[in-house]
NUKETI-678392 format. One record per residue (C-alpha): residue number from 1; residue in one letter; y, z, x. Coordinates in Angstrom, 1 decimal. Layout:
% NUKETI-678392
  nuro  zake       v       w       u
   NUM     A       Y       Z       X
...
***
This chain:
% NUKETI-678392
  nuro  zake       v       w       u
     1     M   223.7    24.0   110.9
     2     Y   227.3    24.7   112.4
     3     D   229.7    26.9   110.0
     4     E   232.9    27.3   110.8
     5     K   233.4    31.0   109.0
     6     I   230.5    31.9   110.7
     7     D   231.8    31.0   114.3
     8     E   234.9    32.6   113.3
     9     F   233.7    35.8   112.2
    10     Y   231.4    36.2   115.1
    11     G   233.7    35.0   117.4
    12     E   236.2    38.1   116.3
    13     L   233.4    40.5   116.6
    14     N   232.5    39.3   120.2
    15     D   235.6    39.9   121.4
    16     E   235.6    43.4   119.5
    17     I   232.4    44.2   120.9
    18     D   233.3    43.0   124.3
    19     I   236.4    45.1   124.3
    20     E   234.5    48.2   123.6
    21     L   231.9    47.6   125.7
    22     T   234.5    47.2   128.7
    23     K   236.0    50.7   127.3
    24     I   232.4    52.3   127.7
    25     I   231.7    50.6   131.3
    26     K   235.4    51.5   132.4
    27     G   234.5    54.8   132.8
    28     S   231.5    54.5   135.1
    29     N   233.0    51.6   137.3
    30     E   235.2    48.8   137.2
    31     I   232.8    46.2   136.9
    32     K   232.9    43.1   134.2
    33     V   230.4    43.3   131.6
    34     M   229.8    39.9   129.7
    35     L   228.4    39.8   126.3
    36     E   226.8    37.4   124.2
    37     I   225.6    37.9   120.6
    38     N   223.7    35.4   118.8
    39     I   224.2    35.5   115.0
    40     N   223.8    33.1   112.7
    41     T   224.1    34.1   109.1
    42     L   226.7    36.7   107.8
    43     P   226.1    40.2   107.1
    44     P   223.4    41.2   106.0
    45     I   222.2    40.5   109.3
    46     K   219.1    38.0   110.4
    47     N   217.2    36.7   113.4
    48     A   219.7    38.1   115.3
    49     S   220.2    39.6   118.9
    50     I   222.5    40.8   121.5
    51     Q   222.6    40.4   125.4
    52     I   224.7    42.4   127.6
    53     S   225.0    40.7   130.8
    54     G   226.6    42.2   134.4
    55     N   226.0    43.0   137.8
    56     S   225.8    46.4   138.7
    57     R   225.1    46.7   142.6
    58     H   227.6    49.2   143.1
    59     P   227.2    52.7   144.3
    60     K   228.9    54.0   141.7
    61     G   227.7    51.2   138.9
    62     I   225.7    51.2   136.3
    63     E   221.9    52.7   136.1
    64     S   221.1    51.3   132.7
    65     V   222.3    50.0   129.4
    66     T   220.5    50.8   126.0
    67     V   221.1    48.8   123.0
    68     N   220.1    50.1   119.8
    69     G   217.6    52.3   121.5
    70     E   216.4    49.8   123.4
    71     Y   216.4    49.5   127.4
    72     A   218.9    46.5   128.3
    73     G   218.0    46.7   132.1
    74     A   220.3    47.7   135.1
    75     E   221.5    46.5   138.4
    76     T   221.1    42.9   137.8
    77     W   220.5    42.9   134.0
    78     G   220.4    40.6   130.9
    79     R   217.8    41.4   128.7
    80     T   218.2    40.1   124.9
    81     I   217.9    42.9   122.8
    82     P   216.8    41.8   118.8
    83     I   218.9    43.6   115.9
    84     K   216.6    44.4   113.3
    85     E   217.2    42.8   109.4
    86     G   219.8    44.7   107.7
    87     D   220.5    46.8   110.8
    88     N   224.5    46.8   110.9
    89     T   225.3    48.8   113.9
    90     I   224.9    48.2   117.5
    91     A   224.5    51.6   119.3
    92     I   225.5    50.7   123.2
    93     I   224.9    53.7   125.7
    94     A   225.9    53.1   129.4
    95     K   224.7    55.4   132.2
    96     S   226.5    55.3   135.4
    97     K   224.8    56.0   138.8
    98     T   226.8    59.2   138.9
    99     G   225.2    60.5   136.0
   100     E   228.3    59.7   133.4
   101     E   227.1    58.5   130.0
   102     K   229.2    56.9   127.9
   103     S   228.7    55.7   124.2
   104     K   229.8    53.3   121.2
   105     Q   228.7    52.5   117.9
   106     I   229.9    49.2   116.6
   107     L   229.5    48.5   112.7
   108     I   229.3    44.9   111.7
   109     R   231.2    44.8   108.7
   110     S   230.8    42.2   106.3
   111     P   234.0    39.7   105.9
   112     P   235.7    40.0   102.6
   113     P   234.6    37.3   100.1
   114     P   236.8    34.3   100.8
   115     L   238.8    34.7    97.3
   116     I   241.8    33.0    98.5
   117     D   241.7    29.3    99.7
   118     T   244.2    29.1   102.9
   119     N   244.2    25.7   102.1
   120     E   245.7    25.7    98.9
   121     I   248.7    27.9   100.1
   122     I   251.9    26.6   100.9
   123     Y   253.4    28.4   104.2
   124     V   257.1    28.9   104.7
   125     G   258.8    29.4   108.0
   126     S   256.3    27.1   109.9
   127     K   255.1    23.4   109.2
   128     E   251.5    23.8   109.9
   129     V   249.1    27.1   109.0
   130     P   250.3    30.1   110.9
   131     K   248.2    32.6   112.8
   132     Q   249.8    35.2   111.1
   133     W   251.2    35.0   107.1
   134     G   251.8    36.8   104.3
   135     I   251.6    36.0   100.3
   136     L   255.4    36.4    98.9
   137     G   254.7    34.6    95.3
   138     I   253.7    31.7    93.3
   139     V   255.6    28.2    93.2
   140     D   254.3    25.6    91.0
   141     G   250.9    27.6    90.4
   142     K   250.4    27.6    94.2
   143     K   250.7    30.6    96.4
   144     V   253.5    31.0    98.8
   145     A   252.9    32.6   102.1
   146     I   255.7    33.6   104.8
   147     D   255.0    32.9   108.5
   148     L   254.5    36.4   110.1
   149     N   253.9    34.8   113.7
   150     E   257.3    33.8   115.0
   151     P   260.7    35.5   114.8
   152     H   262.6    34.7   111.6
   153     T   265.9    35.8   110.1
   154     I   265.3    36.3   106.2
   155     S   268.3    36.6   103.6
   156     I   267.7    37.8   100.1
   157     F   270.8    37.6    97.7
   158     G   271.5    38.9    94.0
   159     V   273.4    40.9    91.8
   160     Q   272.0    44.3    91.4
   161     R   268.9    45.5    89.9
   162     S   267.6    41.5    90.1
   163     G   265.0    42.3    92.2
   164     K   266.0    42.1    96.0
   165     S   265.1    45.3    97.1
   166     Y   261.5    44.9    95.7
   167     T   261.2    41.3    97.4
   168     L   262.4    43.3   100.4
   169     G   259.5    45.5   100.3
   170     V   256.9    42.6    99.4
   171     V   258.0    41.0   102.8
   172     T   258.2    44.7   104.4
   173     E   254.5    45.8   103.3
   174     M   252.4    42.7   104.4
   175     A   254.2    42.6   107.9
   176     V   253.7    46.2   108.7
   177     K   249.8    46.2   107.6
   178     P   247.2    43.5   106.8
   179     I   246.3    43.7   103.0
   180     E   243.4    42.3   101.8
   181     N   243.9    38.8   100.4
   182     L   247.7    38.9   100.7
   183     S   248.4    39.0   104.3
   184     K   246.6    38.0   107.5
   185     L   248.2    39.9   110.1
   186     G   246.4    40.4   113.5
   187     K   249.1    41.7   114.9
   188     P   250.8    44.6   112.6
   189     M   254.7    45.0   113.3
   190     A   256.7    48.0   114.1
   191     C   259.2    48.3   111.1
   192     V   263.2    49.7   111.7
   193     I   265.0    50.1   108.4
   194     F   268.3    51.0   108.2
   195     H   269.9    52.9   105.1
   196     Y   273.6    54.2   105.1
   197     S   275.5    55.8   102.1
   198     K   278.6    57.8   102.0
   199     N   277.0    59.2    98.9
   200     E   274.8    61.9    99.5
   201     S   272.4    61.4    96.0
   202     Y   272.0    57.7    97.0
   203     A   268.5    58.5    98.7
   204     P   266.9    55.1    99.9
   205     E   264.1    54.1    98.0
   206     F   261.7    53.3   101.1
   207     E   260.2    56.5   101.2
   208     S   257.6    55.1    98.8
   209     F   255.9    52.8   101.1
   210     R   254.2    56.0   102.0
   211     R   252.2    55.6    98.3
   212     T   250.3    53.4    96.5
   213     N   251.7    51.4    93.6
   214     N   250.7    53.0    90.7
   215     N   252.2    50.4    88.0
   216     A   249.3    49.5    85.4
   217     E   250.7    46.2    84.8
   218     E   251.7    45.4    88.3
   219     I   248.1    46.4    89.5
   220     K   246.5    44.3    86.7
   221     I   248.3    41.5    88.0
   222     L   247.2    42.2    91.6
   223     D   243.8    42.2    90.8
   224     Q   243.8    39.1    88.6
   225     Q   246.2    36.6    90.5
   226     Y   245.7    37.8    93.7
   227     R   242.6    39.6    93.8
   228     A   244.1    42.5    95.8
   229     K   244.4    46.2    95.4
   230     P   247.1    49.1    95.9
   231     S   247.8    50.2    99.4
   232     K   250.1    52.5   101.2
   233     I   252.0    52.7   104.9
   234     D   250.0    55.9   106.6
   235     T   252.6    56.5   108.9
   236     M   256.6    56.8   108.6
   237     T   259.0    58.6   110.3
   238     I   262.3    59.4   109.2
   239     L   265.3    59.6   111.4
   240     V   268.9    61.4   110.4
   241     P   272.2    62.2   112.0
   242     P   271.3    65.4   114.0
   243     T   274.0    67.2   111.4
   244     K   271.5    66.4   108.2
   245     L   268.2    67.5   109.9
   246     E   267.6    70.6   108.5
   247     L   268.7    69.2   104.9
   248     R   266.6    66.3   105.0
   249     I   263.8    68.1   106.3
   250     K   263.7    70.2   103.2
   251     E   263.9    67.0   101.3
   252     Y   261.1    64.5   102.7
   253     N   257.4    65.0   102.8
   254     T   256.8    63.7   106.3
   255     T   258.2    63.5   109.8
   256     V   262.0    63.9   110.0
   257     K   263.8    63.6   113.3
   258     P   267.3    63.4   114.8
   259     L   268.5    59.9   115.3
   260     L   269.2    60.4   118.8
   261     F   269.7    57.7   121.5
   262     R   269.7    58.6   125.6
   263     P   272.6    57.8   127.5
   264     Q   271.0    57.0   130.3
   265     D   270.0    54.0   128.0
   266     L   273.4    52.7   127.7
   267     G   274.6    50.4   129.9
   268     A   278.2    48.1   130.6
   269     L   276.8    45.7   127.4
   270     E   276.3    48.5   125.2
   271     W   279.6    50.4   126.0
   272     K   281.6    47.5   125.8
   273     T   280.1    46.3   122.4
   274     L   280.9    50.3   121.5
   275     L   284.6    50.7   122.3
   276     C   286.0    47.2   121.8
   277     A   285.1    46.4   118.5
   278     G   288.0    44.7   117.1
   279     E   290.6    45.4   119.4
   280     R   293.1    42.5   121.4
   281     Q   292.0    40.8   124.7
   282     I   294.3    43.0   127.1
   283     Y   292.4    46.0   125.8
   284     L   289.0    44.1   126.2
   285     K   290.0    43.4   129.8
   286     M   291.2    46.8   130.6
   287     I   288.3    48.4   129.3
   288     K   285.7    45.8   130.8
   289     K   287.3    46.7   134.4
   290     I   286.5    50.4   133.9
   291     L   283.0    49.6   133.0
   292     E   282.5    47.2   135.9
   293     T   284.0    50.1   138.2
   294     L   281.7    52.8   136.8
   295     K   278.9    50.4   137.1
   296     N   279.3    49.6   140.5
   297     E   279.8    53.0   141.6
   298     Q   276.7    54.1   139.4
   299     R   278.5    56.7   137.7
   300     L   278.9    54.9   134.0
   301     T   278.6    58.4   131.9
   302     I   280.5    60.0   129.2
   303     R   282.6    62.1   131.7
   304     G   283.2    59.0   134.1
   305     L   284.2    57.3   131.1
   306     K   286.8    59.7   129.8
   307     D   287.8    60.2   133.3
   308     E   288.6    56.7   133.7
   309     I   290.2    55.9   130.3
   310     N   292.6    58.5   130.8
   311     K   293.6    57.3   134.7
   312     S   294.0    53.8   133.4
   313     D   297.2    51.8   132.2
   314     L   296.0    52.0   128.4
   315     N   298.6    53.3   126.1
   316     S   298.2    56.7   124.7
   317     Q   297.1    54.8   121.2
   318     Q   294.5    53.1   123.0
   319     K   293.2    56.0   125.3
   320     K   293.1    58.3   122.0
   321     L   291.3    55.6   120.2
   322     S   288.5    55.1   123.0
   323     I   288.2    58.9   123.6
   324     L   287.7    59.0   119.4
   325     R   285.0    56.5   120.0
   326     I   283.4    57.8   123.0
   327     D   283.2    61.3   120.8
   328     F   281.9    60.1   117.9
   329     I   278.7    58.3   120.0
   330     E   278.2    61.2   121.8
   331     K   277.2    63.1   118.7
   332     F   274.1    60.6   118.6
   333     L   273.6    61.0   122.6
   334     S   271.2    63.5   124.5
   335     E   269.3    63.2   127.7
   336     N   266.2    64.6   126.1
   337     A   266.2    62.4   123.3
   338     K   262.6    60.2   123.0
   339     P   263.2    56.5   124.1
   340     F   263.7    54.3   120.9
   341     S   260.3    52.5   121.8
   342     D   258.7    55.8   121.5
   343     F   259.1    55.3   117.4
   344     L   258.1    51.2   117.3
   345     I   254.4    51.7   116.9
   346     P   252.7    48.8   115.4
   347     G   251.5    49.4   111.9
   348     T   254.4    52.0   111.4
   349     I   257.5    52.3   109.3
   350     T   261.1    54.1   111.0
   351     L   263.4    55.0   108.4
   352     L   267.1    55.2   109.5
   353     D   268.4    57.4   106.6
   354     I   272.1    57.5   107.5
   355     R   273.7    59.4   104.7
   356     D   276.5    61.2   105.8
   357     E   279.8    61.5   103.5
   358     M   281.5    62.2   107.0
   359     L   280.5    58.8   108.1
   360     D   282.6    55.7   107.2
   361     E   281.2    52.1   107.5
   362     Q   283.0    51.1   110.5
   363     E   281.2    54.1   112.1
   364     A   277.9    53.3   110.3
   365     S   278.2    49.7   111.8
   366     T   278.5    51.2   115.2
   367     I   275.4    52.7   115.0
   368     L   273.8    49.8   113.9
   369     G   275.2    47.5   117.0
   370     M   273.5    50.9   119.0
   371     L   270.2    50.2   117.3
   372     L   270.1    46.4   117.4
   373     I   270.7    46.7   121.1
   374     A   268.0    49.2   121.6
   375     M   265.7    47.1   119.6
   376     G   266.6    43.6   121.8
   377     K   265.4    45.7   124.8
   378     I   261.7    46.7   123.2
   379     D   259.3    43.9   124.2
   380     Q   257.0    43.9   121.0
   381     D   256.8    42.4   117.5
   382     K   259.0    44.1   115.1
   383     L   260.7    44.1   112.1
   384     L   264.1    45.1   111.4
   385     V   265.3    45.4   107.7
   386     I   269.1    45.8   106.9
   387     D   269.4    46.6   103.1
   388     E   273.2    46.1   101.8
   389     A   273.9    44.2   104.5
   390     H   277.3    43.4   103.1
   391     K   278.8    47.0   104.1
   392     Y   278.2    45.8   107.8
   393     F   280.1    42.9   107.9
   394     G   283.9    42.4   107.3
   395     K   284.3    45.3   109.8
   396     A   285.7    45.4   113.5
   397     L   282.1    45.2   114.9
   398     E   281.2    42.0   112.5
   399     K   281.0    39.6   115.7
   400     D   279.2    41.6   117.9
   401     I   276.5    42.1   115.1
   402     V   276.2    39.0   114.2
   403     E   276.0    37.8   118.1
   404     L   273.0    40.7   118.2
   405     I   271.4    39.5   115.1
   406     R   271.4    35.7   116.3
   407     E   269.8    37.1   119.9
   408     M   267.2    38.8   117.7
   409     A   264.8    35.8   117.7
   410     H   264.8    35.8   121.4
   411     T   263.2    39.4   121.5
   412     R   260.4    38.9   119.2
   413     T   262.5    40.5   116.4
   414     R   262.6    39.6   112.9
   415     I   265.4    40.2   110.6
   416     L   265.1    40.9   106.8
   417     I   268.8    40.9   105.1
   418     A   269.5    41.9   101.6
   419     S   272.6    41.9   100.2
   420     Q   274.4    42.0    96.3
   421     D   277.5    40.9    97.3
   422     P   277.1    37.4    99.5
   423     P   281.0    36.8    99.9
   424     S   280.9    40.3   102.4
   425     V   278.1    38.7   104.6
   426     N   279.4    36.6   107.4
   427     P   278.7    33.0   106.9
   428     R   277.6    33.1   110.5
   429     V   274.5    35.4   109.6
   430     I   273.7    32.7   106.6
   431     E   273.6    29.8   108.8
   432     L   271.2    31.6   111.1
   433     S   268.8    32.3   108.1
   434     D   265.9    30.1   108.3
   435     I   264.6    31.8   104.8
   436     I   266.8    32.5   101.9
   437     I   265.5    34.1    99.1
   438     L   268.2    33.9    95.8
   439     H   267.6    36.2    92.9
   440     Q   269.7    36.7    89.8
   441     M   273.4    35.6    90.3
   442     P   276.4    35.3    87.6
   443     S   279.3    34.1    90.1
   444     P   279.6    30.8    90.7
   445     E   282.0    32.0    93.7
   446     W   278.8    34.0    95.3
   447     L   276.8    30.6    95.4
   448     K   279.9    28.7    97.0
   449     H   280.0    31.3    99.7
   450     I   276.1    30.7   100.5
   451     Q   276.3    26.7   100.0
   452     G   279.0    26.7   102.4
   453     K   276.6    27.2   105.3
   454     N   273.3    25.6   103.8
   455     N   273.5    21.8   102.4
   456     A   270.0    22.5   100.7
   457     L   271.3    24.9    98.4
   458     K   274.1    23.0    97.1
   459     K   271.5    21.5    94.7
   460     L   271.5    24.3    93.1
   461     T   273.5    25.1    90.3
   462     I   274.7    28.6    88.9
   463     D   273.1    28.1    85.5
   464     E   269.8    28.2    87.1
   465     L   270.4    31.2    88.8
   466     S   272.2    33.2    86.3
   467     S   269.0    32.3    83.6
   468     L   266.9    34.0    86.2
   469     S   264.5    36.8    85.1
   470     K   263.5    39.6    87.2
   471     G   261.2    38.9    89.7
   472     E   262.1    35.5    89.6
   473     A   264.0    34.1    92.7
   474     Y   264.8    30.6    94.2
   475     L   263.3    29.9    97.5
   476     W   264.4    27.7   100.5
   477     A   262.8    27.6   103.7
   478     K   264.0    25.5   107.0
   479     R   260.3    24.8   107.8
   480     S   257.4    24.4   105.7
   481     T   254.1    22.9   105.1
   482     D   255.7    21.7   101.9
   483     T   258.7    19.9   102.8
   484     E   260.4    19.5    99.4
   485     I   261.4    23.6    99.8
   486     S   263.3    22.4   102.9
   487     I   265.4    20.0   100.7
   488     I   265.7    21.6    97.8
   489     P   264.8    25.4    96.9
   490     K   262.1    25.9    94.3
   491     K   261.4    28.6    91.8
   492     I   259.0    31.2    92.8
   493     Q   257.7    34.1    91.0
   494     I   257.4    37.5    93.5
   495     R   254.3    38.9    93.7
   496     P   253.6    42.9    92.5
   497     R   254.0    45.2    95.5
   498     S   250.8    46.6    97.0
   499     T   252.8    49.7    98.0
   500     E   254.7    51.8    95.4
   501     H   258.7    50.5    94.7
   502     G   261.3    53.6    94.9
   503     G   263.8    51.8    93.2
   504     V   265.2    51.7    89.8
   505     T   264.2    48.0    89.1
   506     K   261.1    47.4    87.9
   507     I   259.6    44.2    88.2
   508     A   258.9    41.9    84.5
   509     F   256.0    39.7    85.0
***
């Protein structure tokens, strides 16, 4: 009798064994190996067998293959090997005609019990059940999950200590790793978190992702309502301004590296973005001309830029401004730097801790612009988290950052933005957001600013928002399996985090 759960479980297992077996055989030759696994019950295994099929008529091909100590054949082979009842390990040994031996043990793990009925979940970000998702919280007694399969721009707004950063942590942890009963994630993302402050004591709270949630009340709710347990992100790298490297190494008990970009990775588009922020058209045209000349002559370097700017028709003030900007950028450049793509490893977090009393918000925006450009070039699923996003808008680079955010959807990048000052966030960013989460908000002007670019939010009142408790929010999504959420925001109780929350605010459940 056909059972969809059994079919799905062993379909995935078959793929896993096929991949691992190919790795074994590839050491001996390049012949494709096909695998058949016949199991009609979930573990513990009963009445199961495995058959390895292939053609090894090659001088350097396979001499023999054994499965759980049983000879599976050689040359043209395809013997069926029974798997003993209760034996949940498949041990495969392949020997080549050249004497090389490769082996692999594959453990058949029992699938977790179906504690969550996925048909009872409301999904936001998609009109159908997505391939990847993560539980955000509960709406009207039903669990709500965010689509983690497609790129989204998610904006979180609310007054200070209303739970924004906590919600940001909930979304981040489930995008980075699969968490039993909280997220289904076949392809974990690489996450980059951007944190800036001129205040040395304002340390980022996100370093706590490396630790499990230790709040007894939250752990109890995770268990009782979500059948989930605390977990942690195993790998985190912290990138800091080169001048702060020694200090941060002493501060953090994890990998700390200098934040450096490779000058050879900066093209005309990057330099235009970095040099032309907030300037008039005539300056823009002259800088573009210089960049085009250098690009055509293949000498687009820092030295070449400075020489051409000094020889140009720019006035003395414009020349000085341009050189100052280049000098600033140069502090974050090194030809020996690792490509930024080396830090973007699926299942890991890279935290940019840009605390520096010597950096103003304009300069922090410049670094963010460089980061956005670098991430946009990397072809993989990734998440960029921008906390306190209001710091980077209303500045000279605002239009460039908004444009880069708009383009992120085409580069497999998810954007997660949080701000406690909505009026300072460019309305275009709100317009680009297809998922919006609103925590407690006391100011009518704040709500009005957000509603200006989203008609569905106009049905919310300031009384509804100001009466929210910590951990509560209103959720709106452009697409959802529950069409009502796209028409009018619904109140959601954000779930407890699985990882530790490092912020001041603790969620009240």
